[in-house]
C-alpha positions in Angstrom: 153.4 116.1 150.6 153.0 119.9 150.2 150.3 122.1 151.7 148.3 122.2 148.5 148.0 118.5 148.2 147.1 118.2 151.9 144.3 120.7 151.4 142.9 118.8 148.5 142.6 115.6 150.5 140.7 117.2 153.4 138.7 119.7 151.4 135.8 117.5 150.4 135.2 115.9 153.9 135.5 119.4 155.4 132.9 120.8 153.0 130.5 117.9 153.7 130.6 118.5 157.5 130.1 122.2 156.9 127.1 121.6 154.7 125.5 119.2 157.4 126.0 121.9 160.1 124.4 124.5 157.9 121.3 122.3 157.2 120.9 121.7 161.0 121.1 125.4 161.7 118.5 126.2 159.1 116.2 123.5 160.5 116.4 124.9 164.0 115.7 128.4 162.8 112.6 127.3 160.8 111.2 125.3 163.8 111.7 128.1 166.3 110.2 130.8 164.3 106.4 131.0 164.2 105.8 132.2 160.6 102.8 132.1 158.4 102.8 130.2 155.1 104.9 132.0 152.4 102.9 134.4 150.3 102.3 133.3 146.7 103.0 136.3 144.5 100.9 134.9 141.7 97.8 135.5 143.9 98.5 139.3 143.8 96.2 141.3 141.6 99.2 143.0 139.9 101.2 139.7 139.5 103.1 139.4 136.2 102.3 136.0 134.7 105.3 136.3 132.3 107.6 135.5 135.4 107.9 132.7 137.9 108.4 133.7 141.5 110.4 131.9 144.1 109.0 131.0 147.5 110.4 128.2 149.6 109.0 125.8 147.0 109.1 127.5 143.7 111.7 129.1 141.4 112.0 132.8 140.6 113.5 133.5 137.2 112.6 135.7 134.3 112.1 133.9 130.9 114.5 136.3 129.3 117.2 135.4 131.7 116.8 131.7 130.9 117.5 132.4 127.3 121.1 133.4 128.2 121.7 130.2 130.3 123.5 127.4 128.3 121.2 124.4 127.6 118.3 126.2 129.3 119.2 124.4 132.6 117.6 126.0 135.8 120.2 126.1 138.6 118.5 125.5 142.0 121.2 127.5 143.8 124.1 125.3 145.1 126.7 128.1 144.9 129.2 126.3 147.0 129.4 123.4 144.6 130.0 125.8 141.7 132.9 127.6 143.6 134.4 124.2 144.4 134.4 123.2 140.7 136.0 126.5 139.7 138.7 126.1 142.4 139.5 122.6 141.3 139.9 123.8 137.7 142.3 126.5 138.8 144.3 124.0 140.8 144.5 121.7 137.8 145.9 124.6 135.7 148.5 125.4 138.4 149.6 121.7 138.6 150.3 121.6 134.9 153.2 124.1 135.6 154.9 121.9 138.2 158.2 120.0 137.5 158.4 116.6 135.9 158.8 114.7 139.2 155.1 115.3 140.1 153.7 114.7 136.6 152.6 111.1 137.2 150.7 112.0 140.4 149.2 115.0 138.8 148.1 113.0 135.8 146.2 110.5 138.0 144.5 113.4 139.8 143.6 115.1 136.5 142.1 111.8 135.2 140.0 111.5 138.3 138.8 115.0 138.1 138.1 114.6 134.4 135.9 111.6 135.1 134.1 113.6 137.8 133.5 116.5 135.2 132.2 114.0 132.7 129.8 112.6 135.2 128.6 116.1 136.1 128.2 117.1 132.4 126.2 113.9 131.8 123.9 114.7 134.7 123.5 118.3 133.4 122.7 117.1 129.9 120.2 114.7 131.3 118.6 117.5 133.3 118.4 119.6 130.2 116.7 116.8 128.2 114.2 116.2 131.1 113.4 119.9 131.1 112.5 119.8 127.4 109.9 117.1 128.1 107.2 119.6 129.0 103.9 118.3 130.3 101.2 120.1 128.3 98.6 121.2 130.9 95.3 122.9 129.8 95.3 126.6 130.8 92.6 128.8 132.0 91.1 130.4 128.9 90.6 133.7 130.8 94.4 134.1 131.4 95.6 135.1 128.0 99.1 135.8 129.2 99.6 132.3 130.6 100.9 131.1 127.2 104.2 132.9 128.0 104.6 131.2 131.4 107.6 128.9 131.5 106.4 125.4 132.4 107.8 123.8 135.5 109.8 120.8 134.5 108.8 117.4 135.8 111.4 114.7 135.7 110.5 111.8 133.4 112.7 108.7 133.9 111.5 106.8 130.8 113.4 109.0 128.3 112.2 107.0 125.3 108.7 108.4 124.5 107.1 105.0 125.1 103.7 104.6 126.7 100.3 105.6 125.7 100.6 109.4 125.3 100.7 111.5 122.2 104.5 110.8 121.7 104.5 107.1 121.9 102.7 103.9 122.8 99.7 102.1 121.5 98.7 104.9 119.2 95.9 104.6 116.6 98.3 105.9 113.8 101.2 103.7 114.7 103.3 101.6 112.4 106.9 100.8 111.8 108.7 104.1 111.1 111.8 106.2 111.6 111.8 108.8 114.3 108.0 108.5 114.6 105.6 110.1 117.0 103.6 106.9 117.4 104.4 103.3 118.1 105.8 101.6 121.3 109.5 102.0 121.9 112.3 104.5 121.6 111.8 107.1 118.8 108.4 105.8 117.9 109.4 102.5 116.2 106.9 99.9 116.8 103.6 98.6 117.6 101.0 101.2 116.8 97.6 100.2 115.5 97.8 102.2 112.3 98.0 100.5 108.8 101.2 99.7 107.1 104.9 100.5 107.4 106.9 103.6 106.7 107.9 106.9 108.2 105.6 108.1 110.9 103.1 110.8 110.2 103.9 114.4 110.9 100.7 115.0 112.8 99.4 111.4 113.3 96.3 111.9 111.2 94.5 109.2 109.3 92.0 110.3 106.7 89.0 108.0 106.2 87.3 108.1 102.8 83.7 106.8 102.6 82.8 104.0 100.1 80.8 106.4 97.9 84.0 108.3 97.2 86.4 105.3 96.8 86.3 105.3 93.0 88.6 108.3 92.9 91.2 106.1 94.6 90.6 102.6 93.3 88.0 100.3 91.8 87.5 96.5 91.9 85.8 93.9 89.7 83.7 92.8 92.6 79.9 92.8 92.0 76.8 91.5 93.7 76.2 88.0 92.2 75.8 84.3 92.7 78.7 82.0 91.8 79.2 78.2 91.8 82.9 78.2 92.7 84.3 78.9 96.1 87.5 80.4 94.7 86.6 83.9 93.6 89.3 85.9 91.7 88.9 89.6 91.3 91.1 92.6 90.3 91.8 96.0 91.9 92.7 99.0 89.8 94.5 101.9 91.6 93.6 105.3 90.3 95.6 107.4 92.8 99.3 108.2 92.4 99.7 108.0 96.2 101.8 105.1 97.6 99.8 102.1 98.6 100.6 100.9 102.1 98.2 98.0 102.4 95.3 96.3 100.6 93.0 94.3 102.9 89.9 92.2 102.0 87.2 91.8 104.6 85.0 88.7 104.1 82.2 88.3 106.6 84.3 90.1 109.2 87.5 88.2 108.6 90.3 90.2 107.1 93.2 89.0 104.8 95.8 90.7 102.6 94.7 90.9 99.0 96.4 88.2 96.8 94.2 88.2 93.7 91.3 86.0 95.0 89.2 85.1 98.0 87.7 81.8 99.2 83.9 82.1 99.7 81.9 80.4 102.3 78.8 78.6 101.2 75.8 80.9 101.2 76.0 84.7 101.7 79.4 86.5 101.8 79.8 90.2 102.6 83.0 91.5 100.9 84.7 94.9 101.4 88.1 96.0 100.2 90.1 98.5 102.3 93.2 100.2 100.8 95.4 102.5 102.8 97.3 105.1 100.8 100.0 107.4 102.1 100.5 111.1 101.3 103.2 113.4 102.8 101.6 113.7 106.2 98.8 111.2 106.6 97.5 107.8 105.9 94.4 107.7 103.8 92.2 104.7 104.4 89.7 104.1 101.6 86.9 101.4 101.8 85.0 100.1 98.8 81.3 99.5 98.8 80.3 96.2 100.5 79.3 93.5 98.0 77.1 90.5 98.6 78.3 87.4 96.8 76.5 84.2 97.2 78.5 81.0 96.8 76.1 78.2 95.8 77.5 75.0 94.4 75.9 73.9 91.2 74.1 71.0 92.9 72.8 73.0 95.8 69.6 75.0 96.2 69.8 78.6 97.6 66.9 80.8 98.7 67.5 84.5 98.6 65.1 86.8 100.4 67.1 89.7 101.8 64.1 91.9 103.0 62.5 89.0 104.9 65.9 88.0 106.4 66.5 91.6 107.6 63.1 91.8 109.3 63.2 88.4 110.8 62.1 88.7 114.5 61.3 92.4 114.1 58.1 94.3 114.8 56.9 96.6 112.0 54.2 99.2 111.9 53.5 99.1 108.2 50.8 96.6 107.4 51.8 96.2 103.8 55.0 94.4 103.3 56.9 94.6 99.9 59.7 92.1 99.4 61.6 90.1 96.8 62.5 86.5 96.9 63.7 83.8 94.5 65.6 80.4 94.5 68.5 79.1 92.6 70.1 75.8 91.9 73.7 76.8 91.2 73.0 79.9 89.2 69.8 78.6 87.6 66.4 79.8 88.8 64.1 77.1 90.3 60.5 77.3 91.6 60.0 78.9 94.9 56.8 78.5 97.0 56.0 81.1 99.7 53.3 80.8 102.4 52.3 83.1 105.2 50.9 81.5 108.4 50.4 78.2 106.5 47.9 79.9 104.1 47.9 79.4 100.4 51.0 80.1 98.3 51.6 83.8 97.6 51.6 85.1 94.1 54.3 87.5 92.9 53.1 90.9 91.8 55.4 91.0 88.8 55.2 87.4 87.8 58.8 86.9 88.9 60.4 87.9 92.2 58.4 90.8 93.7 55.7 90.2 96.4 53.3 92.3 98.3 51.6 90.9 101.4 49.1 92.4 104.0 50.3 91.4 107.4 48.0 90.2 110.2 48.1 91.8 113.6 50.7 90.0 115.7 52.8 87.1 114.4 53.4 86.5 110.7 55.5 83.4 109.7 56.7 83.3 106.1 57.7 79.8 104.9 59.8 79.5 101.7 60.3 76.2 100.0 62.3 75.2 97.0 63.3 71.9 95.4 61.8 68.5 95.6 62.3 65.3 97.5 65.5 65.0 99.5 66.8 68.1 97.8 64.1 70.3 99.3 65.3 73.4 101.1 63.0 75.5 103.4 63.4 78.7 105.4 61.2 80.4 107.9 61.1 84.2 108.8 58.9 85.6 111.5 57.7 89.3 111.3 55.4 90.9 113.9 52.9 93.6 113.1 51.7 96.0 115.8 49.3 98.7 114.6 48.9 100.3 118.1 52.5 101.7 118.4 51.6 105.0 116.8 54.8 106.7 117.9 56.7 104.1 115.9 54.8 105.0 112.7 57.4 107.8 112.0 58.5 108.0 108.4 60.9 110.2 106.5 60.6 110.8 102.8 63.1 112.1 100.3 60.9 113.8 97.7 62.3 114.6 94.3 60.6 116.2 91.3 60.1 112.9 89.6 60.2 110.2 92.3 60.5 109.8 96.1 61.8 107.3 98.7 60.5 106.7 102.3 62.3 105.2 105.3 61.4 104.3 108.9 63.6 104.6 112.1 64.4 100.9 111.8 66.4 101.7 108.7 68.6 104.3 110.5 72.2 104.1 109.7 71.5 102.5 106.3 71.7 103.8 102.7 70.1 103.2 99.3 70.6 104.3 95.7 68.1 106.9 94.4 68.1 107.1 90.6 67.5 110.4 88.9 67.1 110.7 85.2 67.1 114.1 83.4 68.8 116.0 80.7 70.4 118.3 83.3 72.3 117.4 86.5 70.5 120.0 88.6 68.6 118.1 91.3 65.8 119.6 93.4 64.6 117.8 96.5 63.1 118.2 100.0 62.4 116.1 103.0 59.0 115.3 104.6 58.4 113.5 107.8 55.4 112.5 109.8 54.1 114.6 112.8 52.9 112.4 115.6 54.3 113.4 119.0 55.9 116.8 118.1 59.4 115.5 118.8 60.0 114.9 115.1 62.8 117.1 113.5 65.2 117.2 110.6 68.6 118.0 112.3 71.0 118.1 109.4 71.4 117.7 105.6 74.9 117.0 104.3 76.0 116.4 100.7 79.3 115.0 99.3 81.5 117.4 97.3 83.8 116.9 94.4 86.9 116.5 96.6 85.6 113.7 98.7 84.5 116.1 101.5 81.1 117.3 102.5 79.0 120.5 102.6 75.6 121.5 103.9 73.2 122.9 101.2 70.7 125.7 101.9 66.9 125.2 101.4 64.5 127.9 100.1 61.5 129.1 102.1 59.5 126.0 101.0 62.2 123.5 102.1 63.5 122.7 98.6 67.2 122.1 98.1 68.9 122.4 94.7 72.3 120.8 94.1 74.4 119.7 91.1 74.8 116.0 90.7 77.9 114.2 89.5 77.6 112.4 86.2 80.5 110.0 86.8 79.6 108.9 90.4 76.9 108.9 92.9 76.2 112.0 95.1 75.6 111.1 98.8 72.9 113.0 100.7 72.9 112.2 104.4 70.1 113.4 106.6 70.0 113.5 110.4 66.6 113.3 112.1 64.8 112.8 115.4 61.9 110.4 115.3 58.5 110.4 117.1 60.1 108.7 120.2 62.8 111.4 120.4 65.5 109.1 119.2 68.2 110.4 116.8 68.9 108.7 113.5 70.5 109.2 110.1 70.1 107.8 106.6 72.0 108.3 103.3 70.5 108.4 99.8 73.1 108.0 97.1 71.8 109.9 94.1 72.7 108.2 90.8 72.3 110.6 87.9 71.6 109.3 84.4 71.6 111.9 81.6 68.7 111.6 79.1 68.0 113.1 75.8 70.3 113.9 72.9 73.8 115.4 73.5 74.1 119.0 72.3 76.5 119.2 69.4 78.7 121.7 71.3 79.1 119.2 74.2 79.7 116.0 72.3 83.1 114.4 72.8 85.6 114.9 69.8 86.5 111.5 68.3 89.4 110.8 65.9 90.1 107.4 64.2 91.8 105.9 61.2 88.9 103.7 60.0 88.6 103.4 56.2 85.6 102.5 54.1 87.2 99.5 52.4 89.9 97.0 53.4 91.8 94.1 51.7 92.6 92.4 54.9 90.5 90.2 57.3 92.0 91.8 60.4 92.2 95.6 60.7 94.0 97.8 63.3 91.7 100.6 64.4 93.2 103.6 66.4 90.7 105.7 68.4 91.4 108.8 70.4 88.8 111.1 72.0 88.7 114.4 74.0 85.9 115.7 76.2 84.4 119.1 75.6 82.3 119.5 78.8 85.2 118.9 81.2 87.9 121.2 79.7 89.1 119.2 76.8 90.9 116.4 78.6 91.8 113.1 76.8 89.4 110.2 77.4 90.5 106.7 78.2 89.4 103.3 76.8 86.9 103.1 79.7 85.0 105.9 77.9 85.0 104.0 74.5 82.9 101.2 73.1 83.7 99.7 69.7 81.4 97.2 68.0 81.8 95.1 64.8 78.7 93.5 63.5 77.1 93.9 67.0 79.9 92.4 69.0 82.0 94.6 71.3 85.8 94.7 70.7 88.1 95.2 73.6 91.2 97.5 73.2 94.5 95.7 73.1 97.0 98.5 73.5 97.6 102.2 73.2 99.7 104.5 71.0 99.9 107.7 73.0 96.4 109.0 73.5 95.0 106.6 70.8 93.7 103.2 71.8 94.2 100.3 69.5 91.5 97.8 68.6 91.8 94.7 66.3 88.7 94.4 64.1 87.8 91.1 62.6 85.9 91.7 59.4 83.7 89.4 57.5 83.9 89.3 53.7 81.5 91.9 52.3 79.9 94.7 54.3 80.6 95.2 58.0 78.9 97.5 60.5 81.4 99.3 62.8 80.1 101.5 65.7 82.3 103.8 67.6 80.7 105.2 70.8 82.4 107.5 73.3 80.8 108.8 76.5 82.6 111.4 78.6 82.5 111.6 82.4 79.6 114.0 82.3 77.6 111.4 80.2 77.7 113.4 77.0 78.0 111.0 74.1 79.2 110.7 70.5 78.2 107.6 68.5 79.1 107.0 64.9 78.1 104.1 62.7 80.2 103.1 59.6 79.8 100.6 56.8 83.2 99.0 56.1 83.8 96.7 53.0 86.2 93.8 53.1 87.4 92.5 49.7 90.4 90.1 50.0 93.2 91.1 47.6 96.7 92.3 47.4 97.6 95.7 49.0 100.3 98.3 48.3 102.2 100.0 51.1 105.3 102.2 51.4 108.4 101.2 53.4 111.7 102.9 54.5 114.5 102.3 56.9 116.1 105.3 58.6 119.2 106.1 60.8 119.4 109.9 60.6 120.2 110.1 64.3 123.6 108.6 63.6 124.2 110.5 60.3 123.4 107.6 58.0 120.2 108.9 56.5 118.0 106.4 54.6 119.4 102.8 54.8 116.5 101.7 52.7 114.9 104.5 50.6 111.1 105.1 50.6 109.5 102.8 48.0 106.2 101.0 47.4 105.7 97.3 48.1 102.8 95.2 46.9 102.1 92.3 49.3 99.3 89.9 50.2 96.5 91.5 52.2 97.1 89.4 55.2 100.8 90.2 55.6 101.8 91.3 59.1 104.2 94.1 59.9 106.8 91.7 61.2 106.7 89.7 57.9 107.1 92.9 55.9 110.1 94.1 57.9 111.9 90.8 57.6 111.1 90.6 53.9 112.5 94.1 53.2 115.6 93.7 55.3 116.5 90.5 53.5 115.8 92.1 50.1 118.3 94.8 50.8 120.9 92.4 52.2 120.5 93.3 55.9 120.7 90.6 58.5 118.2 91.1 61.4 118.8 90.2 65.0 115.4 89.6 66.7 113.8 88.1 69.7 110.7 86.0 69.3 109.6 85.1 65.7 107.7 86.7 62.9 104.6 84.8 64.1 104.9 85.6 67.8 106.5 88.3 70.0 108.6 89.7 67.2 111.1 92.4 68.4 113.8 93.9 66.2 116.9 94.3 68.4 119.4 95.1 65.7 120.5 94.9 62.1 123.9 94.4 60.4 125.4 94.7 56.9 129.0 95.1 55.8 130.0 98.7 55.4 126.6 100.0 56.7 128.3 102.3 59.4 130.7 103.9 57.0 130.3 107.7 57.5 128.6 107.3 60.9 128.5 110.5 63.0 126.2 111.5 65.8 125.3 115.2 65.6 127.0 117.2 68.3 123.7 118.9 69.3 121.9 115.6 69.7 124.8 114.1 71.7 124.8 117.0 74.1 121.0 116.8 74.6 121.3 113.1 75.5 124.1 113.7 78.0 122.2 116.5 79.7 119.0 114.4 79.7 120.9 111.7 81.8 120.1 108.9 79.3 123.3 106.9 79.8 125.5 108.1 76.9 128.4 105.7 76.2 129.2 106.4 72.6 130.2 102.8 72.0 128.8 100.7 69.1 129.7 97.7 66.9 131.1 98.3 63.4 128.7 97.4 60.5 125.7 97.1 62.9 123.2 99.1 64.8 121.9 97.5 68.0 119.6 98.5 70.8 121.6 100.2 73.6 124.4 101.2 71.2 125.7 104.8 72.0 123.2 105.3 74.9 120.9 103.3 77.2 117.7 104.3 75.4 118.7 103.6 71.8 117.0 101.0 69.5 114.7 100.5 66.6 111.1 101.9 66.5 108.3 101.4 64.0 105.9 104.1 62.8 102.7 103.3 60.8 100.8 106.2 59.4 102.5 108.6 61.9 101.6 106.4 64.9 104.4 104.6 66.7 102.8 101.2 67.2 101.9 100.1 70.7 101.3 96.5 69.9 103.6 93.7 68.8 104.6 93.7 65.1 103.8 90.0 64.8 100.1 90.7 65.4 100.0 94.0 63.5 98.1 93.8 60.2 98.6 96.1 57.3 96.1 97.9 55.1 96.3 99.3 51.6 98.1 102.6 51.5 99.9 102.2 54.9 103.2 104.1 55.3 105.8 102.2 57.3 108.9 103.9 58.7 111.5 101.8 60.7 113.6 104.4 62.5 116.7 104.2 64.8 116.5 106.4 68.0 119.3 107.2 70.5 116.9 108.7 73.1 113.8 106.6 73.5 112.1 108.3 70.6 112.7 111.9 71.8 114.9 112.5 68.8 112.4 111.2 66.3 109.2 112.9 67.6 107.9 109.9 69.5 107.5 111.3 73.0 104.4 113.2 71.8 102.6 109.9 72.2 103.0 110.1 75.9 105.8 107.7 76.8 104.7 104.4 75.2 108.4 103.5 74.9 110.1 105.4 77.7 109.8 107.3 81.0 111.7 110.4 80.1 110.4 113.9 79.7 109.7 115.8 76.6 110.8 115.6 72.9 113.9 117.4 71.8 112.0 119.8 69.5 113.3 118.4 66.3 114.0 115.1 64.4 117.2 113.8 63.0 
């Protein structure tokens, strides 16, 4: 064994012994010297907070020096280890130049040293990662330069961001996600308490939208009512384009996922719907109003007295008590008898459900009885009246120009609807409260804004506020107060605006329709479209329209672009048709028409076109006289047969008719797709194949979005042809498209047949 190999074998033990001797010498020196505690340079008046200084227990290094150190690792100063590593690397390089007889031994040594280097590198990388996990400690606000101070790294052995801190654990905004900042487990996947699945939020926010603003996101068919069946179906309509993460229904405090219906408990049920949406950074949790739904089987008697129930066992300071009460068997009203303190039966103030009673000092027991014999149901409510507690006589009143509403501290945290009727949405109001102990105060007034947020209005010198109400939804006004006992409270009035008076002509919605004064058919297709004027000219939906025929409302059955389709059933002779449209600002247009129905034959025009494939008119435009009750499907089949075409359909002429293709010998002779159209389809990504069957034109020939479309009076029909009736003078065009209607002007009807963008600017 040569000298070099011998030195390598003894070098490490030698260095270990030397290090132990050095430590012992340092210990002896530190014990024998009587020195004061090391000075902390950060305590000096001229200390530079952008640096960290070294004493025996801290590290001195300028931040700019750290930037040049690979992986930002802080070396604690073991210089001997560093020299040892460099020497070993040099020796490995020398050994590579030795003769082949020593290669096997050198290879083993190199493998050992390589394993040692990998271990060292792993430890260094771990140290670097640990240093990047900086503990965020609040700094003294008076030390402005402390933001530049390098944090001292504290080793964290967990390495997986789990726990309860802001980077992991049982976080409020958790949920299954990828590389999340919340949830329990490595990388944030896991068991947070947030709603839904998906990528974790950027900043962990969850936005909560109040019930009064929920209609901008979704609406339900829930309503306050009494039903006789336990199974209660209802629908939810989502108005937001955001992704829906979850939809949960709360029934009397028990939550379940929405599946189209709920099962009610007998008696009162409080129902609220919670929908969680997701935008780019946040979850948005929206709650509906809470609805009260009573389930009362048809053979059961139910007493409803909400005000008495709410005050049961409570002490009031108002001697006059106003309440409503009634009884039902199933959903039918039955007689209700009410007595207070076993006195004679009370009489309603309106002859129906409203009662007013003057309370006696102390205990007042209200007994409510409905039914007879074994089917009798009774309920008792106890309300105490104490006239001596003057401090509890505090009242707060919302005063409007036309009406007012008063609450007491016992109603704090609640809300009510406050109706305001006027021909303008400008609402003027103020608050009045009683002055008893001098502690009373209005602390805040907050209104909802158009974006679902809030703002604080300003009052004039007399305390009057003036705000603009929303015509399409309630405006919440929340007031904070301190009552006569010094207790804080709050209450919300939801202002419901109803516009009165005639609509100015310059604000009335613009309505277009295809209604005629006379028809030869019993069933008539009516197309109605409308635009608002007050809100910038936007198109109105079927929710804004009401169509009546002879007093009965007709529901829309489909749409053709921005026009909504209604099927009118006419009686022989004169018929009254009313078209009423109200926009979101409650401006209204109502028109009444007299329509005559005389059964007879009708004349229409018909043509079959394939210009998009260069074949022009397959059936030229011509007039056809048919029975007044002929449907569109019947006419198409009749005309195809008359011109020797064979149709390929799904459904039948009486139900779900769909024209998938036609064929005829020689019909594709001379077929040629215009080069310009072909290029547009390819660039539009509409699945161009160019393939087709000879002597036929099918859907999905040439391209994915090809097929036959039907236009009636310049409207591409949005309902089935089997149920589409015709009228005298109708013009019918059956047209072949290669691009979902873009090549025949259909897309201007806003995508009834496709989900692609924009027409091609011309027709073929």
